[in-house]
PDB file of N, CA, C, O and CB in Angstrom:
ATOM      1  N   MET A   1      -3.255 -17.065   6.571  1.00  0.00           N
ATOM      2  CA  MET A   1      -4.490 -16.872   7.280  1.00  0.00           C
ATOM      3  C   MET A   1      -5.544 -16.436   6.298  1.00  0.00           C
ATOM      4  O   MET A   1      -6.606 -16.983   6.003  1.00  0.00           O
ATOM      5  CB  MET A   1      -4.331 -15.858   8.408  1.00  0.00           C
ATOM      6  N   ALA A   2      -4.743 -14.797   5.659  1.00  0.00           N
ATOM      7  CA  ALA A   2      -5.732 -13.904   5.089  1.00  0.00           C
ATOM      8  C   ALA A   2      -5.711 -14.173   3.689  1.00  0.00           C
ATOM      9  O   ALA A   2      -6.803 -13.989   3.153  1.00  0.00           O
ATOM     10  CB  ALA A   2      -5.487 -12.438   5.378  1.00  0.00           C
ATOM     11  N   ARG A   3      -4.833 -14.537   2.971  1.00  0.00           N
ATOM     12  CA  ARG A   3      -5.188 -15.471   1.707  1.00  0.00           C
ATOM     13  C   ARG A   3      -6.398 -16.906   1.691  1.00  0.00           C
ATOM     14  O   ARG A   3      -6.917 -17.393   0.687  1.00  0.00           O
ATOM     15  CB  ARG A   3      -3.687 -16.113   1.360  1.00  0.00           C
ATOM     16  N   LEU A   4      -6.531 -17.186   2.647  1.00  0.00           N
ATOM     17  CA  LEU A   4      -7.308 -18.449   2.970  1.00  0.00           C
ATOM     18  C   LEU A   4      -9.037 -17.688   3.098  1.00  0.00           C
ATOM     19  O   LEU A   4     -10.059 -18.254   2.713  1.00  0.00           O
ATOM     20  CB  LEU A   4      -6.577 -19.311   4.701  1.00  0.00           C
ATOM     21  N   LEU A   5      -8.989 -16.617   3.589  1.00  0.00           N
ATOM     22  CA  LEU A   5     -10.009 -15.769   3.963  1.00  0.00           C
ATOM     23  C   LEU A   5     -10.264 -15.670   3.107  1.00  0.00           C
ATOM     24  O   LEU A   5     -11.231 -16.313   2.698  1.00  0.00           O
ATOM     25  CB  LEU A   5     -10.007 -14.776   4.570  1.00  0.00           C
ATOM     26  N   ARG A   6      -9.695 -14.964   2.426  1.00  0.00           N
ATOM     27  CA  ARG A   6      -9.915 -13.987   0.853  1.00  0.00           C
ATOM     28  C   ARG A   6     -10.290 -15.074  -0.130  1.00  0.00           C
ATOM     29  O   ARG A   6     -11.345 -14.839  -0.718  1.00  0.00           O
ATOM     30  CB  ARG A   6      -8.281 -13.061   0.137  1.00  0.00           C
ATOM     31  N   ALA A   7      -9.655 -16.269  -0.472  1.00  0.00           N
ATOM     32  CA  ALA A   7     -10.533 -17.317  -0.758  1.00  0.00           C
ATOM     33  C   ALA A   7     -11.859 -17.731  -0.617  1.00  0.00           C
ATOM     34  O   ALA A   7     -12.421 -18.095  -1.650  1.00  0.00           O
ATOM     35  CB  ALA A   7     -10.159 -17.981  -0.400  1.00  0.00           C
ATOM     36  N   LEU A   8     -12.473 -17.758   0.413  1.00  0.00           N
ATOM     37  CA  LEU A   8     -13.603 -18.240   0.952  1.00  0.00           C
ATOM     38  C   LEU A   8     -14.479 -16.585   0.948  1.00  0.00           C
ATOM     39  O   LEU A   8     -15.655 -16.491   1.299  1.00  0.00           O
ATOM     40  CB  LEU A   8     -13.252 -19.132   2.598  1.00  0.00           C
ATOM     41  N   GLY A   9     -13.929 -15.799   0.646  1.00  0.00           N
ATOM     42  CA  GLY A   9     -14.929 -14.830   0.382  1.00  0.00           C
ATOM     43  C   GLY A   9     -14.882 -14.195   1.635  1.00  0.00           C
ATOM     44  O   GLY A   9     -15.869 -13.496   1.865  1.00  0.00           O
ATOM     45  N   LEU A  10     -13.987 -14.236   2.546  1.00  0.00           N
ATOM     46  CA  LEU A  10     -14.038 -13.244   3.269  1.00  0.00           C
ATOM     47  C   LEU A  10     -12.508 -12.580   4.087  1.00  0.00           C
ATOM     48  O   LEU A  10     -11.369 -13.025   4.221  1.00  0.00           O
ATOM     49  CB  LEU A  10     -15.088 -13.709   4.141  1.00  0.00           C
ATOM     50  N   LYS A  11     -13.331 -11.073   4.589  1.00  0.00           N
ATOM     51  CA  LYS A  11     -12.099 -10.538   5.121  1.00  0.00           C
ATOM     52  C   LYS A  11     -11.609 -10.452   6.566  1.00  0.00           C
ATOM     53  O   LYS A  11     -12.466 -10.319   7.441  1.00  0.00           O
ATOM     54  CB  LYS A  11     -12.089  -9.395   4.734  1.00  0.00           C
ATOM     55  N   MET A  12     -10.304 -10.514   6.912  1.00  0.00           N
ATOM     56  CA  MET A  12      -9.851 -10.589   8.410  1.00  0.00           C
ATOM     57  C   MET A  12     -10.247  -8.891   8.799  1.00  0.00           C
ATOM     58  O   MET A  12      -9.974  -7.928   8.083  1.00  0.00           O
ATOM     59  CB  MET A  12      -7.881 -11.101   8.620  1.00  0.00           C
ATOM     60  N   LYS A  13     -10.777  -8.860   9.788  1.00  0.00           N
ATOM     61  CA  LYS A  13     -11.294  -7.397  10.233  1.00  0.00           C
ATOM     62  C   LYS A  13      -9.705  -7.067  11.385  1.00  0.00           C
ATOM     63  O   LYS A  13      -9.148  -7.775  12.224  1.00  0.00           O
ATOM     64  CB  LYS A  13     -13.345  -7.504  11.318  1.00  0.00           C
ATOM     65  N   VAL A  14      -9.469  -5.848  10.938  1.00  0.00           N
ATOM     66  CA  VAL A  14      -7.902  -5.344  11.599  1.00  0.00           C
ATOM     67  C   VAL A  14      -8.423  -3.625  12.728  1.00  0.00           C
ATOM     68  O   VAL A  14      -8.990  -2.608  12.328  1.00  0.00           O
ATOM     69  CB  VAL A  14      -6.400  -4.754   9.641  1.00  0.00           C
ATOM     70  N   ALA A  15      -8.005  -3.913  13.902  1.00  0.00           N
ATOM     71  CA  ALA A  15      -7.754  -2.225  14.171  1.00  0.00           C
ATOM     72  C   ALA A  15      -6.461  -2.252  14.779  1.00  0.00           C
ATOM     73  O   ALA A  15      -5.811  -3.049  15.456  1.00  0.00           O
ATOM     74  CB  ALA A  15      -8.912  -1.366  15.270  1.00  0.00           C
ATOM     75  N   VAL A  16      -6.274  -0.821  14.186  1.00  0.00           N
ATOM     76  CA  VAL A  16      -5.194  -0.131  14.328  1.00  0.00           C
ATOM     77  C   VAL A  16      -4.919   1.125  15.124  1.00  0.00           C
ATOM     78  O   VAL A  16      -5.521   2.188  14.968  1.00  0.00           O
ATOM     79  CB  VAL A  16      -4.945   0.060  13.299  1.00  0.00           C
ATOM     80  N   PHE A  17      -3.662   0.829  16.254  1.00  0.00           N
ATOM     81  CA  PHE A  17      -3.641   2.113  17.234  1.00  0.00           C
ATOM     82  C   PHE A  17      -1.887   2.614  16.925  1.00  0.00           C
ATOM     83  O   PHE A  17      -0.989   1.888  16.498  1.00  0.00           O
ATOM     84  CB  PHE A  17      -4.060   1.565  19.264  1.00  0.00           C
ATOM     85  N   GLY A  18      -1.818   3.796  17.231  1.00  0.00           N
ATOM     86  CA  GLY A  18      -0.234   4.188  17.118  1.00  0.00           C
ATOM     87  C   GLY A  18      -0.123   5.571  16.614  1.00  0.00           C
ATOM     88  O   GLY A  18      -1.140   6.237  16.419  1.00  0.00           O
ATOM     89  N   LYS A  19       0.820   5.944  16.437  1.00  0.00           N
ATOM     90  CA  LYS A  19       1.280   7.413  15.832  1.00  0.00           C
ATOM     91  C   LYS A  19       0.691   7.355  14.604  1.00  0.00           C
ATOM     92  O   LYS A  19       0.003   8.375  14.629  1.00  0.00           O
ATOM     93  CB  LYS A  19       2.932   7.742  15.663  1.00  0.00           C
ATOM     94  N   GLU A  20       0.449   6.689  13.236  1.00  0.00           N
ATOM     95  CA  GLU A  20       0.373   6.568  12.099  1.00  0.00           C
ATOM     96  C   GLU A  20      -1.005   6.216  11.569  1.00  0.00           C
ATOM     97  O   GLU A  20      -1.059   6.089  10.346  1.00  0.00           O
ATOM     98  CB  GLU A  20       1.270   5.802  11.821  1.00  0.00           C
ATOM     99  N   VAL A  21      -2.340   6.000  12.377  1.00  0.00           N
ATOM    100  CA  VAL A  21      -3.285   5.291  12.400  1.00  0.00           C
ATOM    101  C   VAL A  21      -3.961   5.628  10.727  1.00  0.00           C
ATOM    102  O   VAL A  21      -4.888   4.978  10.243  1.00  0.00           O
ATOM    103  CB  VAL A  21      -4.143   5.637  13.783  1.00  0.00           C
ATOM    104  N   ARG A  22      -3.400   6.541  10.175  1.00  0.00           N
ATOM    105  CA  ARG A  22      -4.372   7.042   8.897  1.00  0.00           C
ATOM    106  C   ARG A  22      -3.410   6.639   8.200  1.00  0.00           C
ATOM    107  O   ARG A  22      -3.560   6.944   7.017  1.00  0.00           O
ATOM    108  CB  ARG A  22      -4.941   8.657   8.600  1.00  0.00           C
ATOM    109  N   LYS A  23      -2.335   5.995   8.451  1.00  0.00           N
ATOM    110  CA  LYS A  23      -1.460   5.835   6.996  1.00  0.00           C
ATOM    111  C   LYS A  23      -1.605   3.903   6.969  1.00  0.00           C
ATOM    112  O   LYS A  23      -1.983   3.229   6.011  1.00  0.00           O
ATOM    113  CB  LYS A  23       0.750   6.651   7.183  1.00  0.00           C
ATOM    114  N   LEU A  24      -1.319   3.576   7.864  1.00  0.00           N
ATOM    115  CA  LEU A  24      -1.579   2.552   8.581  1.00  0.00           C
ATOM    116  C   LEU A  24      -2.456   1.943   8.217  1.00  0.00           C
ATOM    117  O   LEU A  24      -2.255   0.962   7.500  1.00  0.00           O
ATOM    118  CB  LEU A  24      -1.726   2.721   9.617  1.00  0.00           C
ATOM    119  N   LYS A  25      -4.249   2.482   8.746  1.00  0.00           N
ATOM    120  CA  LYS A  25      -5.364   2.324   7.651  1.00  0.00           C
ATOM    121  C   LYS A  25      -5.359   1.845   6.311  1.00  0.00           C
ATOM    122  O   LYS A  25      -5.834   0.806   5.853  1.00  0.00           O
ATOM    123  CB  LYS A  25      -5.817   3.368   7.441  1.00  0.00           C
ATOM    124  N   LYS A  26      -4.671   2.882   5.694  1.00  0.00           N
ATOM    125  CA  LYS A  26      -4.959   2.767   4.390  1.00  0.00           C
ATOM    126  C   LYS A  26      -4.186   1.600   3.929  1.00  0.00           C
ATOM    127  O   LYS A  26      -4.649   0.893   3.034  1.00  0.00           O
ATOM    128  CB  LYS A  26      -4.685   3.998   3.650  1.00  0.00           C
ATOM    129  N   LYS A  27      -2.711   1.265   4.626  1.00  0.00           N
ATOM    130  CA  LYS A  27      -2.210   0.152   3.976  1.00  0.00           C
ATOM    131  C   LYS A  27      -2.999  -1.392   4.457  1.00  0.00           C
ATOM    132  O   LYS A  27      -3.005  -2.426   3.789  1.00  0.00           O
ATOM    133  CB  LYS A  27      -0.603   0.196   4.310  1.00  0.00           C
ATOM    134  N   VAL A  28      -3.436  -1.241   5.386  1.00  0.00           N
ATOM    135  CA  VAL A  28      -4.845  -2.579   5.402  1.00  0.00           C
ATOM    136  C   VAL A  28      -5.341  -2.557   4.619  1.00  0.00           C
ATOM    137  O   VAL A  28      -5.294  -3.476   3.800  1.00  0.00           O
ATOM    138  CB  VAL A  28      -5.987  -2.704   6.239  1.00  0.00           C
ATOM    139  N   GLU A  29      -6.075  -1.493   4.469  1.00  0.00           N
ATOM    140  CA  GLU A  29      -7.192  -1.823   3.586  1.00  0.00           C
ATOM    141  C   GLU A  29      -6.593  -2.154   2.321  1.00  0.00           C
ATOM    142  O   GLU A  29      -7.115  -3.150   1.820  1.00  0.00           O
ATOM    143  CB  GLU A  29      -8.224  -0.701   3.437  1.00  0.00           C
ATOM    144  N   GLU A  30      -5.794  -1.715   1.735  1.00  0.00           N
ATOM    145  CA  GLU A  30      -5.005  -1.824   0.640  1.00  0.00           C
ATOM    146  C   GLU A  30      -4.631  -3.501   0.322  1.00  0.00           C
ATOM    147  O   GLU A  30      -4.855  -3.988  -0.787  1.00  0.00           O
ATOM    148  CB  GLU A  30      -3.710  -0.886   0.938  1.00  0.00           C
ATOM    149  N   LYS A  31      -4.054  -4.271   1.415  1.00  0.00           N
ATOM    150  CA  LYS A  31      -3.907  -5.276   1.422  1.00  0.00           C
ATOM    151  C   LYS A  31      -4.580  -6.306   1.247  1.00  0.00           C
ATOM    152  O   LYS A  31      -4.176  -7.430   0.948  1.00  0.00           O
ATOM    153  CB  LYS A  31      -3.566  -5.302   2.002  1.00  0.00           C
ATOM    154  N   GLY A  32      -6.148  -5.767   1.522  1.00  0.00           N
ATOM    155  CA  GLY A  32      -7.316  -6.734   1.427  1.00  0.00           C
ATOM    156  C   GLY A  32      -8.090  -7.100   2.902  1.00  0.00           C
ATOM    157  O   GLY A  32      -8.887  -8.025   3.063  1.00  0.00           O
ATOM    158  N   PHE A  33      -7.674  -6.199   3.855  1.00  0.00           N
ATOM    159  CA  PHE A  33      -8.141  -6.501   4.921  1.00  0.00           C
ATOM    160  C   PHE A  33      -9.252  -5.426   5.254  1.00  0.00           C
ATOM    161  O   PHE A  33      -9.099  -4.326   4.722  1.00  0.00           O
ATOM    162  CB  PHE A  33      -7.078  -6.654   5.836  1.00  0.00           C
ATOM    163  N   GLU A  34     -10.545  -5.644   6.212  1.00  0.00           N
ATOM    164  CA  GLU A  34     -11.208  -4.482   6.564  1.00  0.00           C
ATOM    165  C   GLU A  34     -11.122  -4.276   7.928  1.00  0.00           C
ATOM    166  O   GLU A  34     -11.089  -5.029   8.901  1.00  0.00           O
ATOM    167  CB  GLU A  34     -12.512  -4.477   6.165  1.00  0.00           C
ATOM    168  N   TYR A  35     -11.085  -2.724   7.723  1.00  0.00           N
ATOM    169  CA  TYR A  35     -10.843  -2.211   9.017  1.00  0.00           C
ATOM    170  C   TYR A  35     -11.859  -1.935   9.866  1.00  0.00           C
ATOM    171  O   TYR A  35     -12.651  -1.076   9.478  1.00  0.00           O
ATOM    172  CB  TYR A  35     -10.202  -1.182   8.950  1.00  0.00           C
ATOM    173  N   ASP A  36     -12.051  -2.438  10.930  1.00  0.00           N
ATOM    174  CA  ASP A  36     -13.079  -2.486  12.165  1.00  0.00           C
ATOM    175  C   ASP A  36     -12.379  -2.469  13.243  1.00  0.00           C
ATOM    176  O   ASP A  36     -11.796  -3.384  13.826  1.00  0.00           O
ATOM    177  CB  ASP A  36     -14.000  -3.672  12.274  1.00  0.00           C
ATOM    178  N   LYS A  37     -12.525  -0.729  13.609  1.00  0.00           N
ATOM    179  CA  LYS A  37     -12.007  -0.654  15.414  1.00  0.00           C
ATOM    180  C   LYS A  37     -12.913  -1.436  16.314  1.00  0.00           C
ATOM    181  O   LYS A  37     -12.430  -2.024  17.282  1.00  0.00           O
ATOM    182  CB  LYS A  37     -12.083   1.035  16.148  1.00  0.00           C
ATOM    183  N   GLU A  38     -14.099  -1.478  16.076  1.00  0.00           N
ATOM    184  CA  GLU A  38     -15.015  -2.076  16.773  1.00  0.00           C
ATOM    185  C   GLU A  38     -15.188  -3.314  17.388  1.00  0.00           C
ATOM    186  O   GLU A  38     -15.665  -3.464  18.513  1.00  0.00           O
ATOM    187  CB  GLU A  38     -15.730  -2.003  16.236  1.00  0.00           C
ATOM    188  N   ASN A  39     -14.611  -4.635  16.290  1.00  0.00           N
ATOM    189  CA  ASN A  39     -14.905  -5.770  16.311  1.00  0.00           C
ATOM    190  C   ASN A  39     -13.541  -6.456  15.479  1.00  0.00           C
ATOM    191  O   ASN A  39     -13.608  -7.142  14.459  1.00  0.00           O
ATOM    192  CB  ASN A  39     -16.368  -5.917  15.754  1.00  0.00           C
ATOM    193  N   PRO A  40     -12.888  -6.250  15.869  1.00  0.00           N
ATOM    194  CA  PRO A  40     -11.457  -6.384  15.010  1.00  0.00           C
ATOM    195  C   PRO A  40     -10.780  -8.069  15.357  1.00  0.00           C
ATOM    196  O   PRO A  40     -10.556  -8.561  16.463  1.00  0.00           O
ATOM    197  CB  PRO A  40     -10.139  -4.921  15.687  1.00  0.00           C
ATOM    198  N   ASP A  41     -10.638  -8.492  14.408  1.00  0.00           N
ATOM    199  CA  ASP A  41      -9.994 -10.180  14.666  1.00  0.00           C
ATOM    200  C   ASP A  41      -8.516 -10.179  14.903  1.00  0.00           C
ATOM    201  O   ASP A  41      -7.947 -11.206  15.272  1.00  0.00           O
ATOM    202  CB  ASP A  41     -10.195 -11.273  13.231  1.00  0.00           C
ATOM    203  N   VAL A  42      -7.653  -8.651  14.626  1.00  0.00           N
ATOM    204  CA  VAL A  42      -6.419  -8.473  14.717  1.00  0.00           C
ATOM    205  C   VAL A  42      -6.560  -7.150  15.416  1.00  0.00           C
ATOM    206  O   VAL A  42      -7.482  -6.336  15.360  1.00  0.00           O
ATOM    207  CB  VAL A  42      -5.645  -8.577  13.424  1.00  0.00           C
ATOM    208  N   VAL A  43      -5.167  -7.121  16.243  1.00  0.00           N
ATOM    209  CA  VAL A  43      -5.038  -5.274  16.541  1.00  0.00           C
ATOM    210  C   VAL A  43      -3.254  -5.537  16.193  1.00  0.00           C
ATOM    211  O   VAL A  43      -2.487  -6.491  16.322  1.00  0.00           O
ATOM    212  CB  VAL A  43      -5.601  -4.418  18.837  1.00  0.00           C
ATOM    213  N   ILE A  44      -3.138  -4.131  15.698  1.00  0.00           N
ATOM    214  CA  ILE A  44      -2.244  -3.341  15.448  1.00  0.00           C
ATOM    215  C   ILE A  44      -1.502  -2.515  16.368  1.00  0.00           C
ATOM    216  O   ILE A  44      -1.926  -1.366  16.241  1.00  0.00           O
ATOM    217  CB  ILE A  44      -2.682  -2.752  14.720  1.00  0.00           C
ATOM    218  N   CYS A  45      -0.648  -2.566  17.181  1.00  0.00           N
ATOM    219  CA  CYS A  45      -0.194  -1.341  17.559  1.00  0.00           C
ATOM    220  C   CYS A  45       1.327  -0.805  17.157  1.00  0.00           C
ATOM    221  O   CYS A  45       2.424  -1.351  17.039  1.00  0.00           O
ATOM    222  CB  CYS A  45      -0.352  -1.377  18.935  1.00  0.00           C
ATOM    223  N   TYR A  46       0.953   0.194  17.047  1.00  0.00           N
ATOM    224  CA  TYR A  46       2.661   0.688  15.715  1.00  0.00           C
ATOM    225  C   TYR A  46       2.940   2.278  16.741  1.00  0.00           C
ATOM    226  O   TYR A  46       2.074   3.056  17.141  1.00  0.00           O
ATOM    227  CB  TYR A  46       1.952   1.345  12.902  1.00  0.00           C
ATOM    228  N   GLY A  47       3.904   2.325  16.868  1.00  0.00           N
ATOM    229  CA  GLY A  47       4.372   3.670  17.121  1.00  0.00           C
ATOM    230  C   GLY A  47       6.036   3.895  17.605  1.00  0.00           C
ATOM    231  O   GLY A  47       6.990   4.263  16.919  1.00  0.00           O
ATOM    232  N   GLY A  48       5.968   3.481  19.211  1.00  0.00           N
ATOM    233  CA  GLY A  48       7.271   4.346  19.739  1.00  0.00           C
ATOM    234  C   GLY A  48       6.691   5.053  20.825  1.00  0.00           C
ATOM    235  O   GLY A  48       7.577   5.624  21.460  1.00  0.00           O
ATOM    236  N   ASP A  49       6.089   5.155  21.074  1.00  0.00           N
ATOM    237  CA  ASP A  49       5.273   6.430  22.110  1.00  0.00           C
ATOM    238  C   ASP A  49       5.502   5.643  23.372  1.00  0.00           C
ATOM    239  O   ASP A  49       4.928   6.276  24.259  1.00  0.00           O
ATOM    240  CB  ASP A  49       3.273   6.841  21.811  1.00  0.00           C
ATOM    241  N   CYS A  50       5.964   4.759  23.790  1.00  0.00           N
ATOM    242  CA  CYS A  50       5.904   4.088  25.066  1.00  0.00           C
ATOM    243  C   CYS A  50       4.838   3.606  25.768  1.00  0.00           C
ATOM    244  O   CYS A  50       4.825   3.268  26.952  1.00  0.00           O
ATOM    245  CB  CYS A  50       6.362   4.736  25.811  1.00  0.00           C
ATOM    246  N   THR A  51       3.554   3.585  24.634  1.00  0.00           N
ATOM    247  CA  THR A  51       2.404   2.752  25.315  1.00  0.00           C
ATOM    248  C   THR A  51       2.373   1.124  25.523  1.00  0.00           C
ATOM    249  O   THR A  51       2.937   0.292  24.811  1.00  0.00           O
ATOM    250  CB  THR A  51       1.221   3.032  24.514  1.00  0.00           C
ATOM    251  N   SER A  52       1.656   0.915  26.554  1.00  0.00           N
ATOM    252  CA  SER A  52       1.784  -0.516  26.647  1.00  0.00           C
ATOM    253  C   SER A  52       0.167  -0.946  27.135  1.00  0.00           C
ATOM    254  O   SER A  52      -0.736  -0.124  27.292  1.00  0.00           O
ATOM    255  CB  SER A  52       3.115  -0.973  27.818  1.00  0.00           C
ATOM    256  N   PHE A  53       0.077  -1.990  27.272  1.00  0.00           N
ATOM    257  CA  PHE A  53      -0.889  -2.314  27.552  1.00  0.00           C
ATOM    258  C   PHE A  53      -1.222  -4.156  28.121  1.00  0.00           C
ATOM    259  O   PHE A  53      -2.358  -4.508  28.442  1.00  0.00           O
ATOM    260  CB  PHE A  53      -1.452  -1.768  26.428  1.00  0.00           C
TER     261      PHE A  53
END
């Protein structure tokens, strides 16, 4: 999906929540995704802090 969007000149918007937000945000952007906490296409939850939603 990400490759198709890049081929079309678009970026998938991703929000990241969890313990290592700064590190994960950097990785998300390195992989060509756009970090967008307000209107994401995908949400990544990372942690192990027993958070549930």
